[in-house]
C-alpha atoms as one frame of an Amber mdcrd trajectory, in Angstrom:
protein
 -31.456  32.701  11.289 -34.389  31.908  13.574 -35.587  35.088  15.255 -36.370
  33.222  18.494 -32.693  32.315  18.895 -30.940  35.363  17.492 -30.164  38.923
  18.479 -31.157  42.079  16.662 -27.471  42.933  16.150 -26.722  39.639  14.415
 -29.904  39.741  12.348 -28.916  43.186  11.107 -25.357  42.051  10.399 -26.427
  39.080   8.283 -29.322  40.861   6.583 -29.109  40.986   2.755 -29.021  44.783
   2.919 -25.776  44.682   4.896 -24.188  42.182   2.547 -25.009  44.257  -0.522
 -23.754  47.430   1.181 -20.398  45.730   1.738 -20.342  44.437  -1.838 -20.886
  47.978  -3.092 -18.165  49.328  -0.795 -15.692  46.794  -2.202 -16.588  47.816
  -5.755 -16.158  51.511  -4.906 -12.843  50.980  -3.139 -11.611  49.020  -6.152
 -12.570  51.695  -8.663 -10.994  54.378  -6.468  -7.779  52.363  -6.262  -7.850
  51.977 -10.032  -8.360  55.721 -10.455  -5.393  56.426  -8.194  -3.267  54.376
 -10.603  -4.665  56.001 -13.742  -6.744  53.002 -14.775 -10.095  54.794 -14.357
 -10.889  58.518 -14.735 -10.771  60.257 -11.354 -14.019  62.068 -11.988 -15.816
  58.766 -12.620 -14.579  57.309  -9.349 -15.637  60.456  -7.510 -19.117  60.416
  -9.083 -19.554  56.737  -8.275 -18.693  57.392  -4.632 -21.436  60.049  -4.535
 -24.122  58.379  -6.606 -23.677  54.608  -6.742 -26.557  52.699  -5.204 -27.686
  49.110  -5.312 -31.210  47.824  -5.550 -33.221  46.379  -2.729 -32.722  42.717
  -1.864 -36.112  42.023  -3.411 -35.067  43.648  -6.692 -31.739  41.829  -6.762
 -33.487  38.519  -6.073 -35.952  39.274  -8.858 -33.146  39.892 -11.377 -31.354
  36.731 -10.255 -34.451  34.535 -10.555 -35.747  35.985 -13.815 -32.508  36.607
 -15.671 -29.022  35.964 -14.366 -29.183  32.953 -12.015 -26.119  34.636 -10.500
 -26.302  36.852  -7.429 -23.281  39.071  -8.094 -24.327  39.755 -11.691 -27.839
  40.519 -10.477 -26.377  42.899  -7.925 -24.340  44.673 -10.611 -27.412  44.960
 -12.828 -29.296  46.597  -9.962 -26.447  49.071  -9.444 -26.489  49.960 -13.126
 -30.251  50.551 -12.990 -29.859  53.129 -10.239 -26.471  54.612 -11.089 -26.346
  54.934 -14.852 -23.427  54.624 -17.320 -20.705  55.160 -14.723 -21.588  51.739
 -13.292 -19.802  50.155 -16.256 -16.513  51.033 -14.531 -17.367  48.829 -11.560
 -16.145  45.236 -11.269 -13.393  45.756 -13.835 -10.767  43.053 -13.500 -12.607
  41.421 -10.598 -14.223  38.037 -10.234 -17.373  37.323  -8.258 -15.501  35.637
  -5.429 -13.258  38.674  -5.072 -16.337  40.516  -3.899 -18.204  37.697  -2.148
 -15.317  36.251  -0.155 -13.860  39.602   0.827 -17.273  40.812   1.969 -17.803
  37.624   3.924 -14.543  38.262   5.757 -15.784  41.724   6.707 -19.002  40.238
   8.092 -17.183  37.510  10.003 -14.876  40.054  11.624 -17.868  42.140  12.648
 -19.618  39.046  13.974 -16.532  38.123  15.991 -16.427  41.608  17.464 -20.055
  41.346  18.587 -19.375  37.965  20.173 -16.181  39.153  21.872 -18.018  42.126
  23.339 -20.751  39.846  24.717 -18.156  37.416  26.039 -16.361  40.212  27.882
 -19.648  41.046  29.588 -20.108  37.452  30.724 -16.540  37.251  32.024 -17.046
  40.408  34.063 -19.941  38.637  35.799 -17.959  35.441  36.427 -15.055  37.438
  37.840 -17.312  39.266  40.286 -19.181  36.096  41.271 -15.983  34.138  41.848
 -14.638  36.895  44.064 -17.825  37.181  46.127 -18.032  33.419  46.670 -14.318
  32.689  46.976 -14.879  31.231  50.482 -18.377  29.805  50.016 -17.815  26.158
  50.892 -19.594  23.405  49.021 -19.066  19.782  48.125 -16.887  19.114  45.137
 -18.286  16.236  43.100 -16.685  13.691  40.820 -18.690  11.059  38.952 -21.741
  12.845  40.394 -20.683  11.828  43.915 -19.379  14.011  46.708 -15.569  14.115
  46.652 -13.848  16.801  48.766 -14.815  20.345  49.770 -14.404  23.101  47.219
 -15.688  26.655  47.119 -18.258  28.000  44.726 -15.803  30.771  43.918 -13.239
  28.256  42.702 -15.889  26.584  40.557 -16.821  29.908  38.951 -13.143  30.829
  38.531 -12.803  27.653  36.489 -15.596  28.879  34.209 -13.984  32.307  34.017
 -10.625  30.892  32.940 -12.180  28.591  30.345 -14.171  31.440  28.831 -10.891
  33.359  28.660  -9.396  30.591  26.560 -12.472  30.739  24.357 -11.876  34.453
  23.919  -8.264  33.831  22.904  -9.297  31.177  20.373 -11.907  33.434  18.839
  -9.471  36.340  18.596  -7.024  34.072  16.777  -9.762  32.810  14.471 -10.848
  36.406  13.820  -7.349  37.129  12.595  -7.444  34.056  10.361 -10.565  35.286
   8.570  -9.538  38.953   8.592  -8.235  38.654   5.042  -9.480  39.626   1.624
  -8.649  38.689  -1.952  -9.022  40.480  -5.268  -6.693  38.193  -7.174  -9.080
  37.183  -9.918 -10.495  33.949 -11.233  -7.638  31.656 -10.224  -5.595  33.899
  -7.939  -3.023  35.175 -10.465  -3.936  38.911 -10.548  -3.963  38.731 -14.342
  -6.666  41.407 -14.730  -6.057  43.484 -11.588  -2.664  43.994  -9.924  -1.918
  43.183  -6.257  -1.820  46.892  -5.463  -5.582  47.129  -6.035  -6.169  44.254
  -3.653  -3.949  45.870  -1.028  -5.782  49.196  -1.277  -9.229  47.631  -1.020
  -8.249  45.451   1.932  -6.761  48.445   3.715 -10.002  50.326   3.238 -11.923
  47.439   4.795  -9.577  46.796   7.698  -8.417  43.479   6.214  -5.070  42.018
   5.232  -4.524  40.638   1.728  -4.377  36.851   1.718  -0.763  35.935   0.855
  -1.939  33.353  -1.681  -5.453  32.616  -2.888  -7.137  30.660  -5.632 -10.486
  31.870  -6.900 -11.460  31.979  -3.246 -10.045  32.345   0.223  -9.064  28.951
   1.554 -11.633  27.367   3.835  -9.274  26.214   6.561  -9.690  29.783   7.808
 -13.451  29.414   8.072 -13.149  25.951   9.596 -10.949  27.386  12.344 -13.474
  30.152  12.950 -16.433  27.778  13.217 -14.458  25.409  15.437 -13.629  28.290
  17.793 -17.331  29.125  17.981 -18.200  25.500  18.693 -15.646  25.224  21.503
 -16.982  28.431  23.032 -20.519  27.046  22.759 -19.254  23.913  24.502 -17.948
  26.020  27.382 -21.316  27.741  27.664 -22.989  24.326  27.667 -20.630  23.149
  30.403 -21.607  26.045  32.656 -25.299  25.574  31.909 -25.077  21.838  32.630
 -23.429  22.476  35.993 -26.082  24.999  36.972 -28.825  22.558  35.965 -27.213
  19.868  38.059 -26.807  22.049  41.138 -30.418  23.241  40.788 -31.873  19.743
  41.179 -34.423  19.459  43.975 -32.161  17.150  45.964 -29.335  19.732  45.910
 -30.918  23.173  45.558 -27.559  24.930  45.705 -28.203  27.407  42.881 -31.177
  28.433  40.782 -31.362  30.242  37.478 -33.600  33.358  37.386 -37.319  32.634
  37.555 -39.846  35.424  36.999 -42.620  36.224  39.434 -45.307  35.259  36.921
 -43.238  32.664  35.063 -44.757  29.218  34.553 -42.687  26.083  35.011 -45.295
  23.530  33.990 -48.842  23.591  32.668 -49.793  20.792  35.063 -47.437  21.154
  38.066 -47.529  24.691  39.466 -44.619  24.054  41.824 -42.092  23.520  39.019
 -39.218  25.991  38.588 -37.382  24.353  35.697 -33.920  25.470  34.500 -35.218
  26.142  31.009 -32.641  28.802  30.120 -29.751  26.481  30.858 -31.491  23.646
  29.027 -31.912  25.948  26.031 -28.193  26.699  26.054 -27.390  22.979  26.057
 -29.625  22.390  23.056 -28.257  25.331  21.078 -24.676  24.216  21.710 -25.522
  21.034  19.833 -26.676  23.099  16.860 -23.439  25.123  16.849 -21.352  21.950
  16.961 -23.312  20.679  13.993 -21.708  23.389  11.863 -18.196  22.052  12.460
 -18.322  18.979  10.180 -19.754  21.153   7.409 -16.984  23.728   7.795 -14.353
  20.996   7.745 -15.816  19.399   4.635 -15.774  22.787   2.890 -11.974  22.750
   2.915 -11.605  20.270   0.054 -12.793  21.839  -3.208 -12.033  20.926  -6.811
  -9.019  22.703  -8.266  -9.044  26.417  -7.685 -12.655  26.360  -6.580 -16.051
  24.778  -6.907 -19.289  26.063  -5.438 -20.127  23.236  -3.037 -19.073  25.298
  -0.031 -21.224  28.292  -0.884 -24.701  27.000  -0.093 -23.495  25.417   3.132
 -21.828  28.621   4.326 -24.964  30.642   3.723 -26.497  28.459   6.416 -23.765
  27.727   8.933 -21.957  31.074   9.218 -24.969  33.240  10.104 -26.400  30.454
  12.244 -23.241  29.646  14.213 -22.306  33.272  14.889 -25.904  34.215  15.621
 -26.473  31.349  18.032 -23.270  31.953  19.994 -24.065  35.651  20.352 -27.572
  34.790  21.557 -26.230  32.122  23.920 -23.846  34.583  25.541 -26.746  36.953
  26.141 -28.735  34.189  27.823 -25.724  33.095  29.875 -25.196  36.679  31.042
 -28.841  36.772  32.097 -28.538  33.473  33.965 -25.336  34.362  35.795 -26.397
  37.911  36.620 -29.599  36.656  38.213 -28.285  33.373  39.611 -29.578  32.579
  43.093 -26.696  31.119  45.078 -27.644  29.315  48.289 -24.611  28.960  50.597
 -26.711  27.396  53.352 -27.835  24.592  51.058 -24.247  24.091  49.956 -23.094
  23.792  53.563 -26.005  21.490  54.447 -25.199  19.148  51.571 -21.500  19.233
  52.449 -22.261  18.127  55.995 -24.957  15.591  55.070 -22.474  12.729  54.709
 -21.240  13.086  58.251 -17.722  13.934  57.157 -17.159  11.492  54.320 -15.745
  14.366  52.250 -12.797  14.480  54.656 -11.774  10.849  54.045  -8.436  11.791
  52.458  -7.425  13.832  55.502  -8.428  10.908  57.731  -6.303   8.597  55.575
  -3.268  10.864  56.022  -3.907  11.221  59.743  -3.956   7.458  60.198  -0.704
   7.140  58.271   0.798   9.818  60.535  -0.237   7.625  63.474   1.857   4.754
  62.128  -0.514   2.792  59.909   0.689   1.682  56.493  -1.109   3.232  53.564
  -2.936   0.004  52.734  -4.006  -0.489  56.327  -5.136   3.129  56.704  -7.033
   2.930  53.429  -8.820  -0.237  54.584  -9.865   1.366  57.877 -11.224   4.461
  56.167 -13.000   2.528  53.424 -14.638   0.077  55.835 -15.784   2.888  58.094
 -17.081   4.922  55.154 -18.998   1.905  53.862 -20.597   1.421  57.254 -21.638
   5.078  57.289 -23.071   4.861  53.793 -25.076   1.796  54.817 -26.671   3.685
  57.684 -24.735   2.320  60.636 -23.851   5.815  61.880 -22.060   8.995  60.975
 -18.591   8.633  59.541 -16.873  10.723  62.224 -18.642   8.982  65.085 -17.787
   5.570  63.678 -14.108   6.481  63.395 -14.042   7.397  67.079 -16.092   4.359
  68.093 -13.681   1.938  66.461 -10.705   3.702  68.024  -9.216   4.885  64.754
  -9.148   8.540  65.864  -9.612  10.406  69.098 -12.416  12.990  69.094  -9.963
  15.889  68.856  -8.128  14.163  65.983 -11.422  13.659  64.168 -12.361  17.294
  64.663  -9.012  18.407  63.250  -9.544  16.222  60.181 -13.086  17.567  59.716
 -12.084  21.240  59.943 -12.907  22.857  56.542 -10.545  25.814  57.054  -7.532
  24.178  55.328  -9.576  23.841  52.153  -9.649  27.624  51.907  -5.897  28.002
  52.289  -5.010  28.377  48.599  -8.270  29.773  47.228  -6.934  33.308  46.798
  -3.936  32.018  44.859  -6.186  29.961  42.579  -8.400  32.934  41.831  -5.417
  35.190  41.170  -4.065  32.658  38.701  -7.459  32.745  36.971  -7.141  36.518
  36.624  -9.424  37.432  39.535  -7.733  39.811  42.012  -8.153  39.611  45.783
């Protein structure tokens, strides 16, 4: 994880110390479950709970490099160094992946919880912003061109609803990875019965995987990473829209810009949307984890190790980046400068072209065929775009509409008629 693009919470979660703490907890839960079934002396399990410790990450790495070339064995050696003879009761009947995969599930669940908490904070901001600006008129744009009037509140409600779907996907993916396995080398429980697995998983807040091989199956992890990537894509979408609306020619919104912040080393006037641009770039990095997660699904037989090195990179990175991105997005939205006057100015700049559909319908109501009405509107709009006059004035001049009919067509009030319903459907109350 790169500190510049990560949060302290995620760095702590994916720190080696946390991983080894979870490994040790799995070992202790297993020996306690074995003691409850008479497989290990109760007093040994009790002493291990009080005294078992693992070495520092540096010590475990040293043992792995110098001796074992195996991280779990190095970890167990470090526990034995600090704990004494009772440590020989640990890891009985377990395979390395029983510990590693189950611990990884614990960390992924915790990571999901951090992300879901941050996402809830962002959605609280979008809900409030959509409500405040429910009637703030602006130009809707398709293909980058003005289309019809919309409100900024409706635009933000769209973001709010999409982030809600991202939350639902991540919750589902959290459940997919909220499983553990202590079924042994090829998933047959030959050295440790299913009851031990069930007890350990219960102690960790996990469910036992119904069937496993030496590992948990990687479709679960692929789903998790894909959910993160889709959420990152939604963040990118919002950031891209803000960047677009911040352009000098529009100036309808602006991301936060500090009093002493510098936009350019050479052009002091610049107020660049660097936070939103950062979000766009980081979304690309999160998406890059998806092909790796998908390719990790197909392993030889009951397991090979080709997925392991890749996951050590993509799981901390993807979860860490999304958590960081949500923090930046919260900062952007909380401090977003919304400029209703600029929105209204841009909406009116075309001289009413955004009302062309209403003009089309009005002409049809006056008896024109659709094709004829369309031709009149298109020809008049083209003349306006080529500088021959304002769209509304040209319609009156050619006798297509009377002034009062034009004014009725150009009234923005009808575009607000269903805004409250839209926002309610997006989960934003009146």
